[in-house]
C-alpha positions in Angstrom: -15.4 -31.2 -9.0 -11.6 -30.8 -9.6 -12.1 -29.2 -13.0 -14.7 -26.8 -11.5 -12.4 -25.7 -8.7 -9.5 -25.3 -11.1 -11.5 -23.0 -13.4 -12.7 -21.1 -10.4 -9.2 -20.5 -8.9 -7.7 -18.5 -11.7 -9.4 -18.7 -15.1 -10.9 -15.2 -14.7 -7.6 -13.4 -15.0 -6.4 -14.1 -18.4 -4.0 -11.7 -20.1 -4.7 -9.3 -22.8 -1.7 -7.8 -24.5 2.0 -8.3 -23.6 1.8 -6.8 -20.1 -0.5 -7.9 -17.3 -0.6 -5.8 -14.2 -1.9 -7.8 -11.3 -2.6 -7.2 -7.7 -1.0 -8.8 -4.7 -2.0 -11.3 -2.1 -0.4 -8.8 0.3 -2.3 -5.9 -1.1 -5.4 -6.8 1.0 -4.7 -5.1 4.3 -2.2 -3.2 6.2 -1.8 -5.7 9.0 -2.8 -9.4 9.2 -5.9 -11.2 10.5 -4.6 -13.6 13.0 -4.1 -11.5 16.1 -7.0 -11.8 18.7 -7.7 -8.0 18.3 -8.0 -8.3 14.6 -10.5 -6.7 12.4 -11.0 -7.8 8.8 -8.6 -8.0 5.9 -8.1 -4.3 5.1 -5.8 -2.4 2.8 -2.6 -4.2 2.2 -2.8 -7.0 4.7 -5.1 -9.5 6.1 -7.7 -9.8 8.8 -5.6 -12.8 10.1 -3.5 -10.3 12.0 -4.9 -6.8 11.7 -5.1 -4.7 14.9 -8.6 -3.2 15.4 -6.9 0.0 16.5 -5.2 0.5 13.2 -7.0 3.2 11.2 -5.0 2.9 8.0 -6.5 1.1 5.0 -4.6 0.9 1.8 -4.7 -0.4 -1.7 -2.9 0.0 -4.9 -4.1 2.3 -7.6 -2.3 0.8 -10.5 -4.3 0.1 -13.7 -5.4 -3.5 -14.3 -6.0 -5.6 -17.4 -8.9 -7.8 -16.5 -11.2 -10.1 -18.4 -14.5 -11.3 -17.0 -14.6 -14.9 -15.9 -17.0 -17.4 -17.5 -17.4 -18.9 -14.0 -19.5 -16.8 -11.6 -17.7 -18.3 -8.5 -14.3 -16.7 -9.3 -13.2 -14.3 -6.5 -9.4 -14.6 -6.9 -9.1 -11.3 -8.7 -11.3 -9.5 -6.3 -14.2 -9.7 -8.7 -16.8 -8.9 -6.1 -20.3 -7.7 -6.8 -20.1 -4.6 -8.9 -22.8 -2.6 -7.2 -21.8 0.1 -4.8 -25.2 -0.1 -3.2 -26.0 -2.6 -0.5 -26.9 -5.9 -2.1 -30.4 -7.3 -1.8 -30.6 -10.1 0.7 -30.8 -13.5 -0.9 -34.2 -15.2 -0.3 -34.2 -18.3 1.8 -31.1 -17.5 3.7 -32.8 -17.6 7.2 -34.0 -21.1 6.5 -30.5 -22.1 5.4 -28.9 -20.7 8.6 -31.3 -22.8 10.7 -30.7 -25.9 8.7 -27.0 -25.6 8.9 -27.0 -25.1 12.6 -28.9 -28.3 13.0 -26.3 -30.1 10.8 -23.3 -28.7 12.7 -24.5 -29.2 16.2 -22.5 -28.7 19.3 -19.6 -30.9 18.0 -18.9 -28.3 15.4 -19.1 -25.2 17.6 -16.1 -22.8 17.9 -15.8 -23.9 21.5 -15.5 -27.5 20.5 -13.0 -26.7 17.8 -10.9 -24.7 20.2 -11.0 -27.4 22.8 -9.9 -30.0 20.2 -7.1 -27.7 19.0 -5.8 -27.2 22.5 -5.7 -30.9 23.2 -3.6 -31.5 20.1 -1.2 -28.5 20.5 2.3 -28.9 21.8 3.2 -26.7 24.9 5.1 -24.3 22.6 2.1 -24.0 20.3 -0.2 -23.3 23.3 2.1 -20.5 24.4 2.1 -18.8 21.0 -0.3 -16.0 21.8 1.1 -15.2 25.1 4.6 -15.1 23.6 3.4 -12.6 21.0 2.3 -10.3 23.8 5.5 -10.7 25.7 7.8 -10.6 22.7 9.2 -14.0 23.4 9.4 -17.4 21.7 10.2 -18.1 18.0 10.0 -15.1 15.8 6.7 -14.3 14.1 5.5 -11.6 11.7 2.7 -11.0 14.4 5.1 -9.8 17.0 4.7 -6.1 18.0 7.9 -6.2 20.2 10.8 -8.6 20.0 12.6 -9.4 23.2 13.6 -13.0 22.4 13.4 -14.1 26.1 13.1 -13.0 29.7 16.7 -11.6 29.8 15.6 -8.5 27.8 13.1 -5.9 29.2 10.9 -3.8 27.0 11.9 -0.6 28.7 15.4 -1.2 27.6 14.6 -1.5 23.9 16.6 1.0 21.9 15.4 0.2 18.3 12.1 0.9 16.6 11.7 -0.9 13.3 9.1 0.6 10.8 8.4 -2.1 8.3 5.6 -2.9 5.8 2.5 -4.3 7.2 2.4 -7.0 4.5 5.6 -8.5 5.7 6.8 -8.6 2.1 9.0 -5.5 1.4 12.5 -6.8 0.3 14.2 -3.8 1.8 12.5 -4.4 5.1 13.4 -8.0 4.9 17.2 -7.1 4.9 16.8 -5.1 8.1 14.5 -7.6 9.7 16.9 -10.4 9.1 19.8 -8.4 10.5 17.9 -7.6 13.7 17.1 -11.2 14.2 20.6 -12.5 13.3 22.1 -10.1 15.8 19.3 -10.7 18.3 18.8 -7.0 18.9 15.6 -6.3 20.8 13.2 -4.1 18.8 9.7 -2.7 18.6 7.7 -3.0 15.4 5.5 -0.4 13.8 3.8 -1.5 10.6 3.3 0.9 7.7 1.6 0.2 4.5 3.5 0.5 1.2 2.7 3.7 -0.7 1.1 2.0 -3.7 -1.6 0.6 -1.4 -2.7 3.8 0.3 -1.7 6.8 2.3 0.8 6.6 5.2 0.1 7.9 8.7 0.9 11.6 9.2 3.3 10.9 12.1 5.3 8.5 9.9 5.4 11.1 7.1 6.9 13.6 9.5 9.5 11.0 10.5 10.2 10.0 6.9 9.2 12.7 4.4 9.7 10.4 1.4 7.4 7.8 2.9 9.8 5.1 2.0 10.2 2.0 4.2 12.0 0.7 6.1 12.9 3.2 8.7 15.0 2.3 11.8 15.2 4.5 14.9 18.1 3.8 17.2 17.8 5.8 20.4 17.1 9.3 18.9 18.7 8.8 15.6 16.6 8.0 12.5 17.9 6.0 9.6 15.8 6.4 6.5 17.6 4.0 4.0 17.8 0.3 4.5 21.6 0.1 3.9 22.2 2.9 6.3 20.2 1.1 8.9 22.1 -2.1 8.4 25.5 -0.5 9.0 24.1 1.6 11.9 23.0 -1.6 13.6 26.5 -3.0 13.2 28.1 0.0 14.7 25.5 0.5 17.5 25.5 -3.2 18.6 29.1 -4.4 18.3 28.7 -7.1 21.0 26.2 -8.8 18.8 27.4 -11.3 16.2 29.4 -9.5 13.5 27.7 -9.4 10.1 29.8 -6.7 8.3 32.3 -8.3 5.9 34.4 -5.2 6.2 35.3 -6.3 9.8 35.4 -10.1 9.5 36.2 -10.9 5.8 37.8 -9.5 2.7 36.2 -6.0 2.2 37.2 -5.8 -1.5 35.6 -9.2 -2.2 32.5 -8.0 -0.4 32.3 -4.9 -2.5 32.7 -6.9 -5.7 29.8 -9.2 -4.6 27.6 -6.3 -3.7 28.1 -4.7 -7.1 27.2 -8.1 -8.7 24.0 -8.1 -6.6 23.0 -4.7 -8.1 23.8 -5.9 -11.6 21.7 -9.0 -11.1 18.8 -6.8 -9.9 19.1 -4.6 -13.0 19.0 -7.5 -15.6 16.2 -9.1 -13.7 14.1 -5.9 -13.9 14.8 -5.6 -17.6 13.6 -9.1 -18.4 10.7 -9.1 -16.0 9.1 -5.8 -16.9 10.2 -4.9 -20.4 8.5 -6.1 -23.6 11.1 -5.0 -26.2 13.4 -7.9 -26.7 12.9 -10.8 -24.3 15.5 -13.1 -25.8 18.2 -10.5 -25.3 17.0 -9.7 -21.8 17.0 -13.4 -20.9 20.5 -13.9 -22.3 21.8 -10.9 -20.3 20.1 -12.2 -17.1 21.4 -15.7 -17.5 25.0 -14.4 -18.0 24.9 -12.5 -14.8 23.2 -15.3 -12.9 26.0 -17.6 -14.1 28.5 -15.2 -12.4 26.5 -15.5 -9.1 26.6 -19.3 -9.5 30.4 -19.2 -10.0 31.0 -17.0 -7.0 29.1 -19.4 -4.8 31.0 -22.4 -6.4 34.3 -20.7 -5.4 33.3 -20.0 -1.9 34.9 -22.1 0.8 31.5 -22.5 2.5 27.8 -22.5 1.8 27.5 -18.7 1.9 29.0 -16.1 -0.4 32.0 -15.5 1.7 32.5 -18.7 3.5 30.9 -20.8 6.3 29.1 -18.0 8.1 26.3 -15.7 6.9 27.1 -12.0 6.6 25.6 -8.9 5.1 26.4 -10.0 1.6 24.1 -12.9 1.9 21.4 -10.7 3.6 21.7 -8.2 0.7 21.3 -11.0 -1.9 18.5 -13.1 -0.5 15.5 -10.7 -0.8 15.8 -10.3 -4.5 17.1 -13.8 -5.4 14.0 -15.1 -3.6 11.8 -12.9 -5.7 13.7 -13.7 -8.9 13.1 -17.4 -8.4 9.4 -16.9 -8.0 8.7 -14.3 -10.6 10.8 -15.7 -13.5 9.1 -19.1 -13.1 5.6 -17.6 -13.0 6.0 -15.0 -15.8 8.7 -16.5 -17.9 8.9 -20.3 -17.2 12.5 -20.0 -16.1 13.3 -22.2 -13.1 16.3 -21.6 -10.8 15.2 -23.1 -7.4 14.5 -26.8 -7.7 13.4 -29.6 -5.3 16.1 -31.9 -3.8 17.8 -34.3 -6.2 16.7 -32.4 -9.2 19.1 -31.6 -12.0 19.8 -27.9 -12.4 22.2 -25.5 -14.0 22.4 -23.6 -10.7 23.4 -26.2 -8.0 25.4 -23.8 -5.9 22.6 -21.2 -5.8 20.3 -24.0 -4.6 22.9 -25.1 -1.9 23.1 -21.5 -0.8 19.3 -21.3 -0.5 19.4 -24.5 1.6 21.9 -22.9 3.9 19.9 -19.7 4.2 16.8 -21.7 5.1 18.5 -23.1 8.1 18.7 -19.6 9.6 15.8 -18.6 11.8 16.0 -15.1 10.5 15.3 -16.2 7.0 12.6 -18.7 8.0 10.8 -15.8 9.6 10.8 -13.6 6.6 10.6 -16.1 3.7 7.5 -15.8 1.5 6.0 -18.2 -1.1 5.8 -18.0 -4.9 2.1 -17.1 -4.9 2.5 -14.2 -2.6 5.5 -12.9 -4.5 3.9 -13.2 -7.9 0.8 -11.2 -6.9 2.7 -8.6 -5.0 5.5 -7.7 -7.4 3.5 -6.3 -10.3 1.8 -3.4 -8.5 5.2 -2.5 -7.0 6.8 -2.5 -10.5 4.0 -1.1 -12.6 3.4 -4.4 -14.4 5.3 -7.6 -15.4 5.5 -9.1 -18.9 4.3 -12.7 -19.5 5.8 -15.2 -21.8 4.0 -18.3 -23.0 6.5 -20.6 -21.3 5.3 -19.3 -17.9 1.7 -20.2 -18.3 1.7 -23.8 -16.9 3.7 -22.5 -13.9 1.4 -19.6 -13.5 -1.6 -21.9 -13.3 0.1 -24.2 -10.8 1.3 -21.4 -8.5 -2.2 -19.8 -8.6 -3.7 -23.2 -7.6 -5.6 -23.6 -10.8 -4.0 -26.7 -12.3 -1.2 -29.0 -11.4 1.8 -28.9 -13.7 0.9 -32.4 -14.8 -2.5 -31.2 -15.8 -4.3 -33.7 -13.4 -6.4 -31.7 -11.0 -5.9 -28.5 -9.1 -2.7 -27.7 -7.3 -4.5 -26.5 -4.3 -6.5 -29.6 -3.8 -6.1 -32.5 -1.3 -3.9 -34.5 -1.3 -1.3 -31.9 -1.8 1.5 -32.8 -4.2 5.1 -32.7 -3.0 6.9 -29.6 -4.0 3.8 -28.4 -5.9 4.7 -30.9 -8.6 8.3 -29.8 -8.8 7.7 -26.1 -8.9 8.4 -24.8 -5.4 10.5 -26.9 -3.0 8.6 -27.9 0.1 9.8 -26.1 3.2 12.0 -28.3 5.5 11.2 -25.9 8.4 8.0 -24.2 9.7 6.1 -27.6 9.9 7.2 -28.4 6.4 8.0 -32.0 7.5 4.9 -32.2 9.8 1.6 -31.8 8.0 -0.4 -32.3 11.2 1.5 -29.4 12.9 0.9 -27.3 9.7 -2.8 -28.0 9.9 -2.8 -27.0 13.6 -1.1 -23.7 12.7 -3.8 -23.0 10.1 -6.6 -23.9 12.5 -5.1 -21.8 15.3 -4.9 -18.7 13.1 -8.6 -19.1 12.1 -10.0 -19.9 15.5 -8.1 -17.1 17.3 -10.0 -14.5 15.3 -12.9 -16.2 13.6 -15.5 -13.5 14.0 -13.4 -10.9 12.1 -12.3 -13.5 9.5 -15.9 -14.4 8.8 -16.9 -10.8 8.3 -13.9 -10.3 6.0 -14.6 -13.4 3.9 -18.2 -12.2 3.4 -16.8 -9.3 1.3 -16.5 -11.9 -1.4 -20.2 -11.6 -2.0 -20.6 -8.1 -0.7 -20.4 -4.7 -2.3 -17.3 -3.1 -3.7 -15.9 -0.1 -1.8 -15.9 3.5 -2.9 -13.8 4.9 -4.2 -12.7 1.8 -6.1 -9.1 0.6 -6.1 -7.4 -1.3 -9.0 -5.3 -3.8 -7.1 -6.9 -7.1 -8.0 -7.1 -8.4 -4.4 -7.5 -5.1 -2.6 -10.7 -3.3 -1.7 -10.3 -1.9 1.8 -13.7 -0.2 1.8 -15.7 -3.2 0.6 -18.8 -4.1 2.5 -19.5 -7.7 3.6 -22.5 -9.6 2.6 -25.6 -10.1 4.8 -25.7 -11.4 8.3 -27.3 -14.6 7.1 -24.4 -15.1 4.7 -21.9 -14.4 7.5 -23.6 -17.0 9.7 -23.4 -19.6 6.9 -19.7 -18.8 6.2 -19.1 -19.2 9.9 -20.6 -22.7 9.8 -18.4 -23.8 6.9 -15.2 -22.3 8.5 -15.9 -24.4 11.6 -16.1 -27.4 9.3 -12.8 -26.4 7.7 -11.1 -26.2 11.1 -12.6 -29.5 12.2 -11.1 -31.1 9.0 -7.8 -29.4 9.6 -7.7 -31.1 13.1 -8.8 -34.5 11.8 -6.5 -37.3 11.0 -8.2 -37.5 7.5 -10.5 -34.9 6.1 -12.4 -37.6 4.3 -13.9 -38.7 7.6 -15.8 -35.4 7.4 -17.0 -35.9 3.8 -20.5 -37.1 5.0 -20.8 -33.9 7.1 -19.8 -31.8 4.2 -22.4 -33.5 2.0 -25.0 -32.9 4.6 -24.1 -29.3 5.1 -23.9 -28.6 1.4 -27.4 -30.1 0.9 -28.7 -28.0 3.7 -27.3 -24.9 2.0 -29.5 -25.6 -1.0 -32.7 -25.9 1.0 -35.2 -23.2 0.7 -36.9 -21.4 -2.1 -35.6 -20.4 -5.6 -32.9 -18.2 -4.1 -31.0 -21.0 -2.5 -28.7 -21.6 -5.5 -27.7 -18.0 -5.7 -27.2 -17.9 -1.9 -24.9 -20.9 -2.2 -22.9 -19.1 -4.9 -22.4 -16.2 -2.4 -21.0 -18.7 0.1 -18.6 -20.1 -2.5 -17.4 -16.6 -3.4 -16.8 -15.8 0.2 -14.7 -18.9 1.0 -12.7 -18.4 -2.2 -12.2 -14.7 -1.3 -10.6 -15.8 2.0 -8.5 -18.6 0.4 -7.0 -16.2 -2.2 -6.0 -13.7 0.5 -4.0 -15.8 2.8 -0.5 -14.4 2.6 2.9 -15.9 3.5 4.6 -15.1 5.9 2.2 -12.4 7.1 -0.6 -14.7 8.1 1.0 -18.1 8.5 3.9 -20.1 7.1 3.7 -21.8 3.8 2.9 -25.3 5.0 0.0 -24.0 7.0 -1.2 -21.8 4.1 -1.1 -24.7 1.7 -3.3 -26.7 4.1 -5.8 -23.9 4.6 -6.1 -23.2 0.9 -6.6 -26.8 0.1 -9.1 -27.4 2.9 -11.1 -24.4 1.8 -11.2 -25.9 -1.7 -12.4 -29.2 -0.2 -15.4 -27.3 1.2 -15.9 -25.3 -2.0 -15.8 -28.5 -4.0 -18.5 -30.1 -1.8 -20.8 -27.1 -2.3 -20.2 -27.2 -6.1 -21.0 -30.9 -6.2 -24.2 -30.3 -4.3 -25.2 -27.6 -6.8 -24.6 -30.0 -9.7 -26.7 -32.7 -8.0 -29.5 -30.4 -7.3 -29.8 -29.1 -10.9 
């Protein structure tokens, strides 16, 4: 089962030539799927948080290099049914739906799952949805307005923050962190990134270039991220000072900011160029060593001492993406798990300090999301052979050790040494992480089921080239959606169980029921696998949920997928 799931996860997207342009986990919709009013994953974001009122659907139109999979269950690369016409209904599906409902029973209804979730939730977790509406509580990418607490009123909000719907844009991340660090109340309007589709006309009038982020303070519009950062400092002087020009050595700050731009440049050369990778690597390592030395000389954990300031906020979006992308594409590791030897100990200590900030915890993504979102932004990234084992592990295909899939239960600490486990966001509490994943599904299960069924539906027209984006795709049949619904209930039940193995007998029974019927039952079960994998591969961090929850959801979906594959083998 393990080898089958591993092949299914990523084997279909093997590289041809020196450059592979790939789509992004965050290319799948313009908002997420986990708000109660959500529709399905559309455009550049996910159905886990998309607002039904949103009319914008977007995808990238970059060229792809894609090879067909030898496994018909692969959906990771958006390899849906090629027909633009409505697919013919699989025979036997009505019988399967009835058989599965008998297996699931009342104990596995959505009402039962929701009741069990509520019984297990903490008071803060139960208040999550109401806090989203009010703008209170811990920060979340799902907030539409951010008031922090009852002391702030929505009618007094002076700032409107136009950011990317995917919760990924590095320039938006700088502004987002600044707003949170200064605890400035703000409204959020989500706009898709240009490479995933058209922007709303009202936004284009506000920002003719279409670039994000945009910040509006009172009646003044700031159309560049750096301009917005300094405007926030000037407009809200009573908030904590972040500008090094006011609190620290301004000349030192300018030197560090020039170093940040140099680091960005050498990273881009190595990541995207195919001319002389050895030279590009040498130039990058030389500049990174300067960053390491600056942090070593700092009197505190941050670049300019014991307190975070705008220098740290300028560095973190790209250093975060550098760590993910160079490991995935080049096999070059910077960020390491605790107590691991590294040439960059001070950069790692700096990341540890940043991860104690709520503003960074809110905006931090994972390696998988980064490595599927960067290429369509950059026009492609170049692979080197040293990156392949890390690529497989980050994609969930194979553990770095080679023993099993990296998105399979039980999850391996730090993904086998590749990506440090989060010490926040339920990173130390697997049960809470599983509750978060279950909550996001149950809160909008109908739309999520419809979205997942696109995995065995029909491609949209016109087609888009981002591997994980197809906003006009059509879901599979109503029977397929009913069966996907049943297996998602089982996934949520397992997430809320003390041990998913307790539900192994139910999974076996459900998988066998899926194969009942006439000769079309095997093909129908393949559609179910494709649908579950489609959802698994389009769960984005932080847009849909935090990494610990996303890891649990991906692995529990693979648990169900593995059960279905095993039943298929046993029936043949």
